[in-house]
C-alpha positions as CSV (number, residue, x, y, z in Angstrom):
1,M,13.1,12.2,-24.0
2,G,16.0,13.5,-22.1
3,T,18.1,16.6,-22.4
4,A,21.7,17.3,-21.4
5,E,20.9,17.1,-17.8
6,R,18.5,14.0,-18.2
7,S,20.6,11.3,-19.7
8,R,20.2,8.7,-17.1
9,A,17.9,8.1,-14.1
10,I,18.6,5.2,-11.6
11,V,15.7,3.6,-9.5
12,L,16.8,1.8,-6.4
13,G,14.5,-1.1,-6.0
14,A,12.3,-2.9,-8.1
15,S,9.2,-2.7,-5.8
16,M,5.9,-1.5,-7.1
17,A,7.0,2.0,-6.2
18,G,10.3,1.4,-8.2
19,L,8.6,0.1,-11.2
20,L,6.1,3.0,-11.3
21,A,9.0,5.4,-10.8
22,A,10.7,3.8,-13.7
23,C,7.6,4.1,-16.0
24,V,7.2,7.8,-15.5
25,L,11.0,8.5,-15.5
26,A,11.0,6.7,-19.0
27,D,9.2,9.6,-20.7
28,A,11.8,12.2,-19.3
29,Y,15.1,10.5,-19.4
30,D,17.1,8.8,-22.2
31,E,17.8,5.9,-20.1
32,V,16.3,4.4,-16.8
33,V,18.1,1.7,-14.9
34,V,16.2,-0.1,-12.2
35,V,18.7,-1.9,-9.5
36,D,17.7,-4.5,-7.0
37,R,19.5,-7.0,-5.0
38,D,16.9,-9.8,-5.8
39,E,16.8,-12.1,-8.8
40,L,13.8,-10.9,-10.6
41,R,12.4,-13.9,-12.2
42,D,9.3,-14.2,-14.6
43,D,7.1,-16.2,-12.2
44,D,4.6,-15.6,-9.5
45,L,6.6,-16.6,-6.7
46,P,7.2,-14.2,-3.7
47,R,10.8,-12.9,-3.8
48,K,13.3,-12.5,-1.0
49,G,13.1,-8.7,-0.9
50,V,9.4,-8.6,-0.5
51,P,8.8,-10.6,2.8
52,Q,5.2,-9.6,2.9
53,G,4.6,-10.9,-0.6
54,N,2.9,-14.2,0.6
55,H,0.1,-12.3,2.5
56,V,-3.1,-10.7,1.2
57,H,-2.5,-7.6,-0.9
58,A,-5.0,-5.0,-2.0
59,L,-4.8,-2.9,-5.1
60,L,-7.2,-0.1,-4.2
61,A,-9.5,1.4,-6.9
62,R,-7.3,4.6,-7.0
63,G,-4.2,2.6,-7.5
64,R,-5.6,0.6,-10.4
65,H,-6.8,3.7,-12.1
66,I,-3.2,5.1,-12.0
67,I,-1.6,1.9,-13.1
68,E,-3.9,1.8,-16.0
69,E,-3.3,5.2,-17.0
70,L,0.6,4.5,-16.8
71,L,0.3,1.0,-18.5
72,P,-2.8,1.1,-20.6
73,G,-4.5,-2.4,-20.9
74,I,-2.9,-3.7,-17.8
75,T,-6.3,-4.4,-16.3
76,D,-7.4,-6.5,-19.1
77,E,-3.9,-8.4,-19.0
78,L,-4.2,-9.2,-15.3
79,I,-7.7,-10.5,-15.7
80,S,-6.8,-12.6,-18.7
81,T,-3.8,-14.1,-16.7
82,G,-5.9,-15.1,-13.7
83,A,-6.9,-12.1,-11.5
84,V,-10.4,-12.5,-9.9
85,T,-12.7,-9.7,-10.6
86,G,-15.8,-8.2,-8.8
87,D,-17.4,-5.1,-7.5
88,V,-15.7,-3.3,-4.5
89,T,-18.7,-3.6,-2.3
90,G,-21.1,-5.9,-4.2
91,N,-18.7,-8.9,-4.3
92,V,-17.0,-8.0,-1.0
93,R,-18.4,-9.3,2.5
94,W,-17.5,-6.8,5.2
95,V,-18.0,-7.9,8.7
96,M,-18.0,-5.3,11.2
97,E,-18.6,-5.6,15.0
98,G,-19.9,-9.1,14.1
99,R,-22.4,-7.8,11.7
100,R,-22.6,-8.3,8.0
101,M,-22.7,-5.1,6.1
102,P,-24.8,-4.5,3.1
103,Q,-23.5,-5.3,-0.4
104,P,-24.5,-2.7,-2.8
105,H,-23.1,-2.3,-6.2
106,S,-20.4,0.6,-6.4
107,D,-19.4,0.6,-9.9
108,M,-15.9,0.1,-8.8
109,L,-13.7,-2.7,-10.1
110,L,-12.0,-4.9,-7.8
111,L,-9.1,-7.0,-8.9
112,S,-8.0,-9.8,-6.5
113,M,-4.7,-11.4,-7.0
114,S,-1.4,-12.2,-5.3
115,R,1.3,-9.5,-5.0
116,P,3.7,-11.5,-7.0
117,H,1.2,-11.9,-9.8
118,L,0.6,-8.2,-10.0
119,E,4.3,-7.1,-9.6
120,Q,5.4,-9.6,-12.3
121,R,2.9,-8.4,-14.9
122,V,3.8,-4.6,-14.0
123,R,7.6,-5.6,-14.2
124,T,7.2,-7.1,-17.7
125,R,5.4,-4.2,-19.0
126,V,8.0,-1.6,-17.7
127,R,10.9,-3.9,-18.8
128,A,9.5,-3.6,-22.3
129,L,9.8,0.1,-22.5
130,P,12.9,0.5,-24.9
131,N,14.9,2.9,-22.6
132,V,14.4,0.9,-19.4
133,S,16.8,-1.9,-18.1
134,F,17.1,-3.8,-15.0
135,L,20.2,-4.8,-12.8
136,H,19.2,-7.6,-10.6
137,R,21.4,-9.2,-8.0
138,H,23.2,-6.0,-7.3
139,D,23.6,-4.7,-3.8
140,I,23.5,-0.9,-3.5
141,T,26.5,0.4,-1.4
142,G,26.2,3.9,-1.5
143,L,25.7,7.3,-3.3
144,L,28.1,9.0,-5.5
145,T,28.3,12.7,-4.9
146,S,29.9,15.9,-6.4
147,D,33.1,17.1,-4.8
148,D,31.2,19.6,-2.5
149,R,28.8,16.6,-1.5
150,R,25.8,18.8,-2.3
151,T,24.7,16.8,-5.6
152,V,24.1,13.0,-5.9
153,V,25.6,12.0,-9.2
154,G,25.2,8.3,-9.1
155,V,25.3,5.1,-7.0
156,S,28.0,2.3,-6.2
157,V,26.9,-1.2,-6.5
158,V,28.3,-4.8,-6.1
159,E,27.5,-7.9,-8.0
160,D,29.1,-11.2,-7.1
161,G,31.7,-9.2,-5.1
162,R,32.7,-6.8,-7.9
163,S,32.1,-3.1,-7.3
164,R,31.3,-0.5,-9.8
165,E,29.8,3.0,-10.1
166,L,27.0,4.0,-12.1
167,A,26.7,7.7,-13.0
168,A,23.0,9.3,-13.1
169,D,21.3,12.7,-13.3
170,L,18.8,11.7,-10.9
171,V,18.5,8.8,-8.3
172,V,15.1,7.7,-7.0
173,D,15.0,5.6,-3.8
174,A,12.3,3.3,-3.7
175,T,13.9,0.6,-1.5
176,G,11.1,0.6,1.3
177,R,11.1,1.2,5.0
178,R,14.6,0.1,5.4
179,S,15.8,2.6,3.1
180,R,19.3,3.7,3.7
181,T,18.8,7.4,2.6
182,P,18.6,8.7,6.2
183,A,22.0,7.3,7.1
184,W,23.5,8.5,3.5
185,L,22.3,11.9,4.1
186,A,23.9,11.9,7.8
187,E,27.2,10.7,6.0
188,L,26.9,13.6,3.7
189,G,26.5,16.1,6.4
190,F,22.9,16.9,5.9
191,P,20.3,17.5,8.5
192,E,18.7,14.3,10.2
193,V,15.3,13.5,8.7
194,E,12.5,13.6,11.3
195,E,10.8,10.2,11.7
196,V,7.5,9.7,13.2
197,Q,6.3,6.3,14.4
198,Q,3.2,4.9,15.8
199,R,3.7,1.6,17.4
200,I,0.8,-0.9,16.5
201,G,2.6,-4.4,16.8
202,V,0.7,-6.0,14.0
203,G,1.4,-9.7,13.3
204,Y,0.2,-11.8,10.5
205,A,-0.2,-15.3,9.5
206,T,-1.3,-16.5,6.1
207,Q,-2.5,-19.8,4.7
208,Y,-3.7,-20.9,1.2
209,F,-6.5,-23.1,0.3
210,R,-8.1,-24.6,-2.8
211,L,-11.7,-24.2,-2.2
212,P,-14.9,-25.6,-4.1
213,P,-16.1,-22.4,-6.3
214,E,-19.3,-22.4,-4.5
215,S,-17.7,-22.0,-1.0
216,M,-17.7,-18.1,-1.0
217,G,-21.0,-17.6,-3.1
218,D,-20.7,-14.5,-5.3
219,D,-18.2,-13.0,-2.8
220,I,-14.6,-12.7,-4.0
221,S,-13.5,-11.4,-0.6
222,I,-14.6,-11.6,3.2
223,D,-13.1,-9.1,5.4
224,V,-13.8,-9.6,9.1
225,V,-12.6,-6.2,10.4
226,A,-10.7,-6.3,13.8
227,T,-12.7,-4.7,16.7
228,P,-11.1,-2.6,19.3
229,E,-12.2,-5.2,21.9
230,T,-10.2,-8.2,20.4
231,G,-7.7,-6.4,18.0
232,R,-8.1,-9.3,15.7
233,G,-9.2,-9.7,12.1
234,A,-8.9,-11.5,8.9
235,I,-9.3,-11.2,5.1
236,C,-10.2,-14.2,2.9
237,A,-9.8,-13.7,-0.9
238,G,-9.9,-15.7,-4.1
239,I,-6.9,-15.2,-6.3
240,E,-5.4,-16.5,-9.5
241,G,-4.8,-20.3,-10.0
242,G,-7.9,-21.1,-8.2
243,R,-6.6,-20.6,-4.8
244,T,-7.9,-18.8,-1.8
245,V,-5.7,-17.0,0.4
246,V,-6.5,-16.2,4.0
247,T,-4.5,-13.6,6.0
248,A,-5.3,-13.3,9.8
249,Y,-3.8,-10.4,11.8
250,G,-3.8,-9.3,15.5
251,F,-2.7,-6.0,17.1
252,L,-0.2,-5.3,19.9
253,G,1.5,-8.6,20.0
254,D,-1.7,-10.8,19.7
255,Y,-0.4,-12.6,16.8
256,P,-2.1,-15.6,14.8
257,P,-0.5,-19.0,15.6
258,H,1.8,-20.6,12.8
259,D,0.3,-24.0,13.0
260,S,-3.0,-25.0,11.2
261,E,-5.0,-25.8,14.2
262,G,-4.1,-22.7,16.0
263,F,-4.7,-20.7,12.9
264,L,-8.2,-22.0,12.6
265,A,-8.8,-21.5,16.2
266,F,-7.8,-17.7,15.8
267,L,-10.2,-17.5,12.7
268,K,-13.1,-18.7,15.1
269,S,-12.3,-16.2,17.6
270,L,-12.9,-13.2,15.4
271,S,-16.0,-10.9,15.7
272,G,-17.7,-13.1,12.9
273,T,-17.0,-16.6,12.0
274,D,-17.6,-16.3,8.2
275,I,-14.0,-17.0,7.2
276,Y,-13.8,-19.8,9.7
277,D,-16.8,-21.3,8.5
278,T,-15.6,-21.1,4.9
279,V,-12.3,-22.7,5.2
280,K,-12.6,-25.1,8.2
281,D,-13.4,-28.4,6.2
282,H,-10.9,-27.8,3.7
283,E,-7.3,-29.0,3.5
284,P,-4.9,-26.0,3.3
285,L,-2.0,-25.7,0.7
286,G,0.9,-25.6,3.3
287,D,1.4,-24.2,6.8
288,P,0.9,-20.6,7.7
289,V,3.5,-18.2,7.0
290,A,4.1,-15.3,9.4
291,Y,4.9,-11.5,9.1
292,R,5.6,-8.8,11.6
293,F,4.8,-5.1,11.3
294,P,5.9,-3.1,14.3
295,A,4.8,0.5,13.6
296,N,3.6,2.9,11.2
297,L,6.5,4.9,9.8
298,R,6.9,8.4,8.2
299,R,10.0,10.2,7.3
300,R,9.3,13.9,7.0
301,Y,11.5,14.8,4.2
302,E,9.1,17.8,3.4
303,L,10.3,19.5,6.6
304,M,14.2,19.2,5.7
305,T,15.9,22.6,5.4
306,S,18.4,21.2,2.9
307,F,18.5,18.2,0.8
308,P,21.0,17.1,-1.9
309,A,20.1,17.7,-5.7
310,G,19.8,14.6,-7.8
311,L,18.1,12.5,-5.2
312,L,14.4,11.8,-4.5
313,V,12.7,9.3,-2.4
314,L,9.2,7.4,-3.0
315,G,7.0,4.8,-1.6
316,D,7.6,3.0,1.6
317,A,10.9,4.7,2.0
318,V,9.0,7.8,2.7
319,C,5.8,6.4,4.5
320,S,5.0,2.9,5.5
321,F,1.5,2.3,6.7
322,N,-0.3,-0.5,8.4
323,P,-0.6,-3.1,5.8
324,V,-4.2,-4.1,7.3
325,Y,-5.8,-1.3,5.2
326,G,-3.9,-2.2,2.0
327,Q,-3.0,1.3,1.0
328,G,0.8,0.9,0.3
329,M,0.8,0.2,-3.4
330,T,-1.8,2.9,-4.0
331,V,0.2,5.5,-2.2
332,A,3.1,4.4,-4.3
333,A,1.2,4.9,-7.4
334,L,0.0,8.5,-6.2
335,G,3.6,9.1,-5.5
336,A,4.6,8.1,-8.9
337,M,2.1,10.7,-10.3
338,V,3.7,13.4,-8.2
339,L,7.1,12.3,-9.6
340,R,5.8,12.4,-13.3
341,D,4.6,15.9,-12.7
342,H,8.1,17.2,-11.4
343,V,10.0,15.5,-14.1
344,S,7.9,16.7,-16.8
345,R,8.9,20.4,-15.9
346,P,11.9,22.0,-17.5
347,G,15.3,21.5,-15.6
348,A,16.2,19.3,-13.0
349,P,13.6,18.3,-10.3
350,R,13.8,20.2,-7.1
351,A,13.7,18.0,-3.9
352,E,11.8,20.8,-1.8
353,G,8.8,21.2,-4.2
354,Y,8.8,17.3,-4.9
355,F,8.6,16.3,-1.3
356,A,6.0,19.1,-0.4
357,E,3.6,17.9,-3.1
358,L,4.4,14.3,-2.2
359,A,3.2,15.0,1.2
360,E,0.1,17.0,0.3
361,G,-0.9,14.8,-2.7
362,A,-0.1,11.3,-1.6
363,V,0.6,10.9,2.1
364,D,-1.0,13.3,4.4
365,A,-4.5,12.3,4.1
366,V,-3.7,8.4,4.0
367,W,-1.4,8.9,7.1
368,S,-4.1,10.7,9.1
369,M,-6.9,8.0,8.1
370,T,-4.5,5.2,9.1
371,T,-3.0,6.5,12.3
372,G,-6.5,7.5,13.3
373,A,-7.9,4.1,12.8
374,D,-5.2,2.5,14.6
375,L,-5.9,4.8,17.7
376,A,-9.2,3.0,18.2
377,F,-7.3,0.1,19.4
378,P,-6.8,0.9,23.2
379,G,-3.1,-0.1,23.6
380,V,-1.8,1.7,20.7
381,E,0.1,4.9,21.9
382,G,-1.1,8.4,20.6
383,E,-3.1,11.3,21.5
384,R,-6.9,10.9,21.2
385,T,-8.1,14.4,20.8
386,E,-11.5,15.7,20.9
387,E,-11.5,16.1,17.1
388,W,-10.4,12.4,16.8
389,R,-13.3,11.3,19.1
390,Q,-15.8,13.3,16.9
391,E,-14.5,11.9,13.8
392,Q,-14.6,8.3,15.1
393,S,-18.1,8.7,16.5
394,Y,-19.3,10.3,13.1
395,V,-17.8,7.3,11.1
396,G,-19.5,5.0,13.6
397,Q,-22.9,6.5,13.0
398,L,-22.3,6.4,9.3
399,L,-21.7,2.9,9.2
400,E,-24.6,2.1,11.5
401,A,-26.8,4.3,9.1
402,A,-25.3,2.5,6.1
403,T,-27.2,-0.7,7.2
404,R,-30.4,1.1,6.4
405,D,-29.2,3.4,3.5
406,H,-26.9,1.3,1.4
407,S,-25.6,4.3,-0.6
408,L,-23.7,5.4,2.5
409,L,-21.7,2.1,2.4
410,T,-20.5,3.1,-1.3
411,A,-19.6,6.6,-0.1
412,Y,-17.6,5.0,2.6
413,A,-15.9,2.6,0.3
414,R,-14.9,5.3,-2.2
415,V,-12.9,7.0,0.8
416,V,-11.4,3.7,1.9
417,F,-10.5,2.8,-1.6
418,L,-8.8,6.4,-2.1
419,V,-11.1,7.4,-4.9
420,D,-12.6,10.2,-2.9
421,P,-10.9,12.3,0.0
422,P,-12.0,11.8,3.6
423,E,-13.8,15.3,3.4
424,A,-16.3,13.6,1.1
425,L,-17.9,11.8,4.0
426,V,-18.8,15.1,5.7
427,A,-20.4,16.7,2.6
428,P,-23.9,18.1,3.3
429,E,-25.5,15.4,1.2
430,I,-23.8,12.8,3.2
431,R,-24.4,14.2,6.5
432,S,-28.2,14.5,5.6
433,A,-28.2,10.9,4.6
434,V,-26.7,9.9,7.8
435,R,-29.3,12.0,9.8
436,A,-32.1,10.5,7.8
437,A,-31.1,6.9,8.3
438,S,-30.3,7.5,12.1
439,P,-33.7,8.8,13.4
440,D,-33.0,7.8,16.9
441,A,-29.4,9.2,17.2
442,P,-28.3,12.7,17.2
443,L,-25.5,13.4,14.7
444,A,-22.1,13.7,16.1
445,A,-20.6,17.2,15.8
446,E,-19.0,17.8,12.4
447,P,-15.2,16.7,12.2
448,H,-12.9,19.5,11.6
């Protein structure tokens, strides 16, 4: 448990990143307090502070592994409370460029459920830890610092118009992409944090259905992947409560309509009509709900020359990815493991080392994958280097080859679900398999 300098840690935000941070901090601090402005109810309804909670969410295989490690038995609990289970490739129908991909068995478990369902179960487990408490309906108004303003020693909060101060030995900001840490740092006289943005203009609409059990066969999810030509895609997934959620999305301002008729027409316009054909004859459970995501955003805290002691940042507050790829919660889980490593060491955690390892261990590879994939859409701004062109060409050949050698799709899925690093796809045995399954196409130059 804690030491003289590890009496209390405060986590700002009860997001998935905040919950996992609280979980790892509970092993190192006497007391952990999670502060959030929302009312944290014990139900599966989306909360105001998570506006994207209505839409399809993916807990990638690597993220599930981490959460299971931190909260043993959570997988079985999620299944027992309604999460739909299947194999990552065997029970997921990927439609790419209008073509159904093969569905080999991958031995990777997929849990399909709503974001509120997952978050509520994780929150219940974290709340049950004896030294963790929650302050909900509290607005966070600022940081408390030492006299020299070089060390964060707590936070100020407001509840029902009443202000108070909470002392802490460590504050972890997990408040998401609207984090106020950059502004707080500026107020304290620290350098401006460098921000990198890639504007993608993604818009969502989501509608729920109650479909007959046979509607999707053995598939628990259908993913019609957006093509560069149309910039439109959709995901259809069975979730708890016998419901099916459909999220349609479009790039660069080509947003799906908010009315049921327009929503269906948008689904019909995709490169494959699989989702449209599945839901077109069934009554939806309410109208479509919209969400907008303007840009991939990364704050380069690891590049800062100075940073206050007693403060760390985690999750979307550091890097916010295009939600199309479902990486956010898993990257937050990877970040929680970095945090666990740092708070398990003697002494107070050092921001410089933490942010360096967070970048290397949780953010860098996923940021490259996401921004590289988004550059495939012609209107997305960014440099398309020769290396990027080689990578795109090679992945295209691999997916083409996967229609003949199905093991290649499993290898691809292991990277997409963050179990294996991207370099796994250019391993000699994978390149040989691509070459063997692509007899008429010379293999693209090896990506660097």
